[in-house]
A tleap script that builds the chain and sets N, CA, C and O, in Angstrom:
source leaprc.protein.ff14SB
mol = sequence {
  NMET LYS LEU ALA ARG LEU ALA ARG ARG LEU
  GLY ASP LEU LEU LEU ALA GLU ARG ARG ARG
  ARG ARG ALA ARG LEU ALA LYS LEU GLN ASP
  LEU LEU ALA LYS MET LYS ARG GLU GLN ALA
  ALA LEU GLU GLN ALA LEU SER ALA GLU HIE
  ASP PRO ALA ARG ARG ALA GLY LEU GLU LEU
  GLU GLN GLN ILE LEU HIE GLU GLN LEU ARG
  LYS GLY ALA ARG LEU ARG ARG THR LEU ARG
  ARG LYS CASP
}
set mol.1.N position { -19.274 20.401 -3.038 }
set mol.1.CA position { -18.539 19.350 -2.371 }
set mol.1.C position { -19.239 19.035 -1.057 }
set mol.1.O position { -19.684 19.932 -0.340 }
set mol.2.N position { -19.327 17.766 -0.762 }
set mol.2.CA position { -20.039 17.364 0.443 }
set mol.2.C position { -19.217 17.674 1.682 }
set mol.2.O position { -17.994 17.803 1.625 }
set mol.3.N position { -19.908 17.789 2.789 }
set mol.3.CA position { -19.283 18.159 4.056 }
set mol.3.C position { -18.233 17.136 4.494 }
set mol.3.O position { -17.173 17.514 4.992 }
set mol.4.N position { -18.516 15.863 4.316 }
set mol.4.CA position { -17.560 14.823 4.741 }
set mol.4.C position { -16.266 14.930 3.946 }
set mol.4.O position { -15.176 14.785 4.500 }
set mol.5.N position { -16.387 15.182 2.658 }
set mol.5.CA position { -15.191 15.310 1.825 }
set mol.5.C position { -14.406 16.568 2.202 }
set mol.5.O position { -13.176 16.548 2.252 }
set mol.6.N position { -15.111 17.639 2.463 }
set mol.6.CA position { -14.438 18.862 2.906 }
set mol.6.C position { -13.700 18.649 4.222 }
set mol.6.O position { -12.574 19.114 4.397 }
set mol.7.N position { -14.341 17.948 5.135 }
set mol.7.CA position { -13.713 17.680 6.425 }
set mol.7.C position { -12.472 16.812 6.252 }
set mol.7.O position { -11.457 17.041 6.910 }
set mol.8.N position { -12.548 15.815 5.370 }
set mol.8.CA position { -11.392 14.951 5.126 }
set mol.8.C position { -10.243 15.745 4.510 }
set mol.8.O position { -9.086 15.566 4.890 }
set mol.9.N position { -10.561 16.615 3.568 }
set mol.9.CA position { -9.521 17.431 2.931 }
set mol.9.C position { -8.889 18.395 3.930 }
set mol.9.O position { -7.677 18.611 3.917 }
set mol.10.N position { -9.710 18.964 4.784 }
set mol.10.CA position { -9.186 19.864 5.803 }
set mol.10.C position { -8.287 19.097 6.762 }
set mol.10.O position { -7.228 19.586 7.156 }
set mol.11.N position { -8.711 17.902 7.135 }
set mol.11.CA position { -7.885 17.066 7.996 }
set mol.11.C position { -6.562 16.718 7.339 }
set mol.11.O position { -5.526 16.690 8.002 }
set mol.12.N position { -6.591 16.452 6.038 }
set mol.12.CA position { -5.360 16.155 5.313 }
set mol.12.C position { -4.420 17.352 5.313 }
set mol.12.O position { -3.204 17.202 5.431 }
set mol.13.N position { -4.992 18.526 5.182 }
set mol.13.CA position { -4.149 19.718 5.170 }
set mol.13.C position { -3.552 20.005 6.543 }
set mol.13.O position { -2.400 20.424 6.651 }
set mol.14.N position { -4.324 19.782 7.566 }
set mol.14.CA position { -3.879 20.126 8.908 }
set mol.14.C position { -3.030 19.047 9.569 }
set mol.14.O position { -2.130 19.358 10.349 }
set mol.15.N position { -3.305 17.803 9.268 }
set mol.15.CA position { -2.596 16.722 9.931 }
set mol.15.C position { -1.533 16.137 9.004 }
set mol.15.O position { -1.851 15.472 8.019 }
set mol.16.N position { -0.292 16.388 9.327 }
set mol.16.CA position { 0.818 15.948 8.482 }
set mol.16.C position { 0.904 14.428 8.425 }
set mol.16.O position { 1.229 13.865 7.380 }
set mol.17.N position { 0.618 13.766 9.529 }
set mol.17.CA position { 0.689 12.302 9.561 }
set mol.17.C position { -0.318 11.693 8.591 }
set mol.17.O position { 0.019 10.757 7.866 }
set mol.18.N position { -1.526 12.197 8.567 }
set mol.18.CA position { -2.548 11.680 7.653 }
set mol.18.C position { -2.143 11.946 6.209 }
set mol.18.O position { -2.355 11.104 5.337 }
set mol.19.N position { -1.567 13.104 5.956 }
set mol.19.CA position { -1.130 13.453 4.605 }
set mol.19.C position { -0.028 12.491 4.139 }
set mol.19.O position { -0.043 12.029 2.998 }
set mol.20.N position { 0.925 12.196 5.027 }
set mol.20.CA position { 2.001 11.261 4.683 }
set mol.20.C position { 1.443 9.860 4.448 }
set mol.20.O position { 1.885 9.157 3.539 }
set mol.21.N position { 0.472 9.454 5.268 }
set mol.21.CA position { -0.121 8.124 5.128 }
set mol.21.C position { -0.869 8.001 3.798 }
set mol.21.O position { -0.787 6.972 3.127 }
set mol.22.N position { -1.594 9.054 3.424 }
set mol.22.CA position { -2.314 9.023 2.143 }
set mol.22.C position { -1.337 9.011 0.969 }
set mol.22.O position { -1.585 8.337 -0.030 }
set mol.23.N position { -0.238 9.742 1.075 }
set mol.23.CA position { 0.763 9.738 0.010 }
set mol.23.C position { 1.403 8.356 -0.098 }
set mol.23.O position { 1.637 7.857 -1.199 }
set mol.24.N position { 1.680 7.751 1.034 }
set mol.24.CA position { 2.259 6.407 1.041 }
set mol.24.C position { 1.280 5.398 0.444 }
set mol.24.O position { 1.683 4.492 -0.285 }
set mol.25.N position { 0.008 5.556 0.752 }
set mol.25.CA position { -1.018 4.664 0.209 }
set mol.25.C position { -1.107 4.814 -1.311 }
set mol.25.O position { -1.237 3.818 -2.022 }
set mol.26.N position { -1.040 6.032 -1.806 }
set mol.26.CA position { -1.110 6.263 -3.251 }
set mol.26.C position { 0.094 5.631 -3.956 }
set mol.26.O position { -0.060 5.005 -5.005 }
set mol.27.N position { 1.284 5.793 -3.386 }
set mol.27.CA position { 2.477 5.183 -3.975 }
set mol.27.C position { 2.377 3.667 -3.958 }
set mol.27.O position { 2.756 2.996 -4.918 }
set mol.28.N position { 1.864 3.137 -2.861 }
set mol.28.CA position { 1.728 1.696 -2.724 }
set mol.28.C position { 0.737 1.144 -3.753 }
set mol.28.O position { 0.977 0.084 -4.331 }
set mol.29.N position { -0.353 1.839 -3.983 }
set mol.29.CA position { -1.337 1.393 -4.959 }
set mol.29.C position { -0.739 1.398 -6.371 }
set mol.29.O position { -0.999 0.491 -7.163 }
set mol.30.N position { 0.056 2.415 -6.679 }
set mol.30.CA position { 0.717 2.451 -7.986 }
set mol.30.C position { 1.690 1.283 -8.133 }
set mol.30.O position { 1.751 0.641 -9.182 }
set mol.31.N position { 2.441 1.018 -7.077 }
set mol.31.CA position { 3.403 -0.072 -7.100 }
set mol.31.C position { 2.703 -1.425 -7.256 }
set mol.31.O position { 3.170 -2.282 -8.006 }
set mol.32.N position { 1.598 -1.616 -6.558 }
set mol.32.CA position { 0.865 -2.879 -6.662 }
set mol.32.C position { 0.300 -3.073 -8.066 }
set mol.32.O position { 0.293 -4.190 -8.584 }
set mol.33.N position { -0.166 -2.006 -8.675 }
set mol.33.CA position { -0.678 -2.102 -10.046 }
set mol.33.C position { 0.452 -2.492 -11.003 }
set mol.33.O position { 0.261 -3.317 -11.896 }
set mol.34.N position { 1.610 -1.901 -10.810 }
set mol.34.CA position { 2.771 -2.231 -11.640 }
set mol.34.C position { 3.175 -3.691 -11.443 }
set mol.34.O position { 3.511 -4.383 -12.405 }
set mol.35.N position { 3.142 -4.152 -10.203 }
set mol.35.CA position { 3.501 -5.532 -9.918 }
set mol.35.C position { 2.504 -6.510 -10.524 }
set mol.35.O position { 2.898 -7.589 -10.967 }
set mol.36.N position { 1.229 -6.160 -10.553 }
set mol.36.CA position { 0.214 -7.028 -11.173 }
set mol.36.C position { 0.449 -7.139 -12.678 }
set mol.36.O position { 0.299 -8.213 -13.261 }
set mol.37.N position { 0.821 -6.014 -13.303 }
set mol.37.CA position { 1.129 -6.066 -14.735 }
set mol.37.C position { 2.351 -6.949 -14.977 }
set mol.37.O position { 2.388 -7.726 -15.930 }
set mol.38.N position { 3.343 -6.821 -14.109 }
set mol.38.CA position { 4.549 -7.641 -14.221 }
set mol.38.C position { 4.216 -9.120 -14.019 }
set mol.38.O position { 4.774 -9.981 -14.699 }
set mol.39.N position { 3.314 -9.412 -13.094 }
set mol.39.CA position { 2.911 -10.790 -12.846 }
set mol.39.C position { 2.217 -11.378 -14.073 }
set mol.39.O position { 2.452 -12.536 -14.420 }
set mol.40.N position { 1.379 -10.604 -14.722 }
set mol.40.CA position { 0.697 -11.082 -15.930 }
set mol.40.C position { 1.707 -11.362 -17.040 }
set mol.40.O position { 1.590 -12.365 -17.745 }
set mol.41.N position { 2.693 -10.488 -17.198 }
set mol.41.CA position { 3.728 -10.703 -18.213 }
set mol.41.C position { 4.563 -11.934 -17.873 }
set mol.41.O position { 4.962 -12.685 -18.763 }
set mol.42.N position { 4.821 -12.134 -16.605 }
set mol.42.CA position { 5.593 -13.287 -16.165 }
set mol.42.C position { 4.826 -14.589 -16.414 }
set mol.42.O position { 5.420 -15.586 -16.823 }
set mol.43.N position { 3.538 -14.588 -16.176 }
set mol.43.CA position { 2.716 -15.770 -16.444 }
set mol.43.C position { 2.695 -16.092 -17.932 }
set mol.43.O position { 2.729 -17.258 -18.327 }
set mol.44.N position { 2.640 -15.056 -18.746 }
set mol.44.CA position { 2.640 -15.263 -20.189 }
set mol.44.C position { 3.983 -15.841 -20.640 }
set mol.44.O position { 4.019 -16.752 -21.466 }
set mol.45.N position { 5.078 -15.320 -20.105 }
set mol.45.CA position { 6.400 -15.836 -20.446 }
set mol.45.C position { 6.565 -17.265 -19.959 }
set mol.45.O position { 7.195 -18.088 -20.623 }
set mol.46.N position { 6.000 -17.553 -18.808 }
set mol.46.CA position { 6.096 -18.895 -18.241 }
set mol.46.C position { 5.335 -19.907 -19.101 }
set mol.46.O position { 5.802 -21.029 -19.296 }
set mol.47.N position { 4.192 -19.523 -19.605 }
set mol.47.CA position { 3.410 -20.452 -20.431 }
set mol.47.C position { 4.082 -20.692 -21.786 }
set mol.47.O position { 3.862 -21.735 -22.401 }
set mol.48.N position { 4.889 -19.754 -22.255 }
set mol.48.CA position { 5.550 -19.898 -23.547 }
set mol.48.C position { 6.922 -20.565 -23.427 }
set mol.48.O position { 7.502 -20.954 -24.441 }
set mol.49.N position { 7.441 -20.700 -22.232 }
set mol.49.CA position { 8.790 -21.238 -22.031 }
set mol.49.C position { 8.765 -22.763 -21.980 }
set mol.49.O position { 7.892 -23.364 -21.356 }
set mol.50.N position { 9.756 -23.385 -22.660 }
set mol.50.CA position { 9.843 -24.835 -22.692 }
set mol.50.C position { 11.120 -25.363 -22.053 }
set mol.50.O position { 11.194 -26.541 -21.702 }
set mol.51.N position { 12.113 -24.519 -21.899 }
set mol.51.CA position { 13.374 -24.924 -21.280 }
set mol.51.C position { 13.167 -25.101 -19.769 }
set mol.51.O position { 12.762 -24.155 -19.095 }
set mol.52.N position { 13.436 -26.288 -19.231 }
set mol.52.CA position { 13.184 -26.541 -17.799 }
set mol.52.C position { 13.968 -25.629 -16.852 }
set mol.52.O position { 13.441 -25.224 -15.816 }
set mol.53.N position { 15.201 -25.305 -17.186 }
set mol.53.CA position { 16.006 -24.451 -16.310 }
set mol.53.C position { 15.443 -23.027 -16.287 }
set mol.53.O position { 15.298 -22.421 -15.226 }
set mol.54.N position { 15.135 -22.516 -17.451 }
set mol.54.CA position { 14.566 -21.160 -17.544 }
set mol.54.C position { 13.180 -21.125 -16.892 }
set mol.54.O position { 12.817 -20.151 -16.233 }
set mol.55.N position { 12.426 -22.188 -17.082 }
set mol.55.CA position { 11.081 -22.275 -16.501 }
set mol.55.C position { 11.143 -22.267 -14.969 }
set mol.55.O position { 10.315 -21.636 -14.313 }
set mol.56.N position { 12.128 -22.969 -14.408 }
set mol.56.CA position { 12.290 -22.986 -12.953 }
set mol.56.C position { 12.623 -21.589 -12.430 }
set mol.56.O position { 12.135 -21.185 -11.375 }
set mol.57.N position { 13.448 -20.861 -13.165 }
set mol.57.CA position { 13.772 -19.486 -12.772 }
set mol.57.C position { 12.557 -18.581 -12.818 }
set mol.57.O position { 12.356 -17.752 -11.930 }
set mol.58.N position { 11.752 -18.739 -13.847 }
set mol.58.CA position { 10.537 -17.936 -13.969 }
set mol.58.C position { 9.537 -18.269 -12.863 }
set mol.58.O position { 8.863 -17.383 -12.337 }
set mol.59.N position { 9.446 -19.554 -12.515 }
set mol.59.CA position { 8.537 -19.941 -11.434 }
set mol.59.C position { 8.985 -19.357 -10.101 }
set mol.59.O position { 8.158 -18.945 -9.287 }
set mol.60.N position { 10.302 -19.322 -9.879 }
set mol.60.CA position { 10.821 -18.717 -8.654 }
set mol.60.C position { 10.495 -17.224 -8.609 }
set mol.60.O position { 10.072 -16.702 -7.577 }
set mol.61.N position { 10.696 -16.546 -9.739 }
set mol.61.CA position { 10.342 -15.120 -9.814 }
set mol.61.C position { 8.859 -14.919 -9.536 }
set mol.61.O position { 8.471 -13.970 -8.854 }
set mol.62.N position { 8.039 -15.808 -10.064 }
set mol.62.CA position { 6.599 -15.703 -9.872 }
set mol.62.C position { 6.232 -15.874 -8.394 }
set mol.62.O position { 5.378 -15.149 -7.882 }
set mol.63.N position { 6.862 -16.815 -7.715 }
set mol.63.CA position { 6.594 -17.022 -6.295 }
set mol.63.C position { 7.006 -15.803 -5.475 }
set mol.63.O position { 6.283 -15.379 -4.574 }
set mol.64.N position { 8.166 -15.247 -5.791 }
set mol.64.CA position { 8.644 -14.063 -5.073 }
set mol.64.C position { 7.690 -12.900 -5.289 }
set mol.64.O position { 7.323 -12.206 -4.341 }
set mol.65.N position { 7.294 -12.693 -6.524 }
set mol.65.CA position { 6.376 -11.600 -6.846 }
set mol.65.C position { 5.032 -11.788 -6.154 }
set mol.65.O position { 4.427 -10.820 -5.692 }
set mol.66.N position { 4.568 -13.027 -6.083 }
set mol.66.CA position { 3.297 -13.310 -5.413 }
set mol.66.C position { 3.377 -12.941 -3.927 }
set mol.66.O position { 2.449 -12.338 -3.388 }
set mol.67.N position { 4.468 -13.296 -3.275 }
set mol.67.CA position { 4.625 -12.958 -1.856 }
set mol.67.C position { 4.714 -11.448 -1.653 }
set mol.67.O position { 4.160 -10.918 -0.689 }
set mol.68.N position { 5.403 -10.759 -2.548 }
set mol.68.CA position { 5.495 -9.299 -2.445 }
set mol.68.C position { 4.126 -8.661 -2.615 }
set mol.68.O position { 3.799 -7.699 -1.921 }
set mol.69.N position { 3.330 -9.185 -3.525 }
set mol.69.CA position { 1.974 -8.664 -3.712 }
set mol.69.C position { 1.128 -8.879 -2.463 }
set mol.69.O position { 0.369 -7.994 -2.067 }
set mol.70.N position { 1.254 -10.051 -1.839 }
set mol.70.CA position { 0.500 -10.324 -0.616 }
set mol.70.C position { 0.893 -9.357 0.497 }
set mol.70.O position { 0.028 -8.831 1.198 }
set mol.71.N position { 2.195 -9.120 0.661 }
set mol.71.CA position { 2.651 -8.204 1.702 }
set mol.71.C position { 2.171 -6.779 1.417 }
set mol.71.O position { 1.770 -6.057 2.329 }
set mol.72.N position { 2.215 -6.386 0.148 }
set mol.72.CA position { 1.755 -5.062 -0.220 }
set mol.72.C position { 0.269 -4.886 0.007 }
set mol.72.O position { -0.172 -3.830 0.461 }
set mol.73.N position { -0.510 -5.913 -0.305 }
set mol.73.CA position { -1.959 -5.847 -0.100 }
set mol.73.C position { -2.273 -5.758 1.393 }
set mol.73.O position { -3.183 -5.036 1.801 }
set mol.74.N position { -1.518 -6.493 2.200 }
set mol.74.CA position { -1.728 -6.443 3.655 }
set mol.74.C position { -1.408 -5.039 4.192 }
set mol.74.O position { -2.137 -4.504 5.027 }
set mol.75.N position { -0.313 -4.458 3.702 }
set mol.75.CA position { 0.057 -3.115 4.127 }
set mol.75.C position { -0.993 -2.100 3.691 }
set mol.75.O position { -1.324 -1.181 4.440 }
set mol.76.N position { -1.519 -2.267 2.471 }
set mol.76.CA position { -2.554 -1.360 1.970 }
set mol.76.C position { -3.800 -1.414 2.864 }
set mol.76.O position { -4.398 -0.383 3.170 }
set mol.77.N position { -4.181 -2.624 3.276 }
set mol.77.CA position { -5.344 -2.753 4.165 }
set mol.77.C position { -5.110 -2.023 5.479 }
set mol.77.O position { -6.008 -1.340 5.971 }
set mol.78.N position { -3.932 -2.152 6.050 }
set mol.78.CA position { -3.668 -1.489 7.332 }
set mol.78.C position { -3.657 0.029 7.162 }
set mol.78.O position { -4.135 0.750 8.037 }
set mol.79.N position { -3.120 0.519 6.055 }
set mol.79.CA position { -3.111 1.967 5.826 }
set mol.79.C position { -4.525 2.504 5.620 }
set mol.79.O position { -4.840 3.607 6.065 }
set mol.80.N position { -5.368 1.739 4.956 }
set mol.80.CA position { -6.742 2.189 4.728 }
set mol.80.C position { -7.539 2.195 6.030 }
set mol.80.O position { -8.385 3.066 6.229 }
set mol.81.N position { -7.283 1.241 6.912 }
set mol.81.CA position { -8.018 1.172 8.164 }
set mol.81.C position { -7.697 2.349 9.076 }
set mol.81.O position { -8.538 2.745 9.884 }
set mol.82.N position { -6.518 2.906 8.966 }
set mol.82.CA position { -6.127 4.014 9.834 }
set mol.82.C position { -6.835 5.311 9.479 }
set mol.82.O position { -6.891 6.230 10.296 }
set mol.83.N position { -7.377 5.394 8.266 }
set mol.83.CA position { -8.066 6.631 7.869 }
set mol.83.C position { -9.384 6.741 8.476 }
set mol.83.O position { -10.091 7.722 8.243 }
savepdb mol mol.pdb
quit
């Protein structure tokens, strides 16, 4: 194992704040991946939908999901910069 990786692991063990931040980052990455899969399924449902009322609801869900993904990506960037 390289020295830099050993130092990072030691820092993770010793510094509780860094350990919590890395755990939060891992959870956030899992959540973002899940949201991307949901977005793809939503786009597929939207392309197959012909009812205007249902389509409007799906488009609203898509907009909400898009904003949540943007906020999550922004948070992920800030968490990565702190390391």
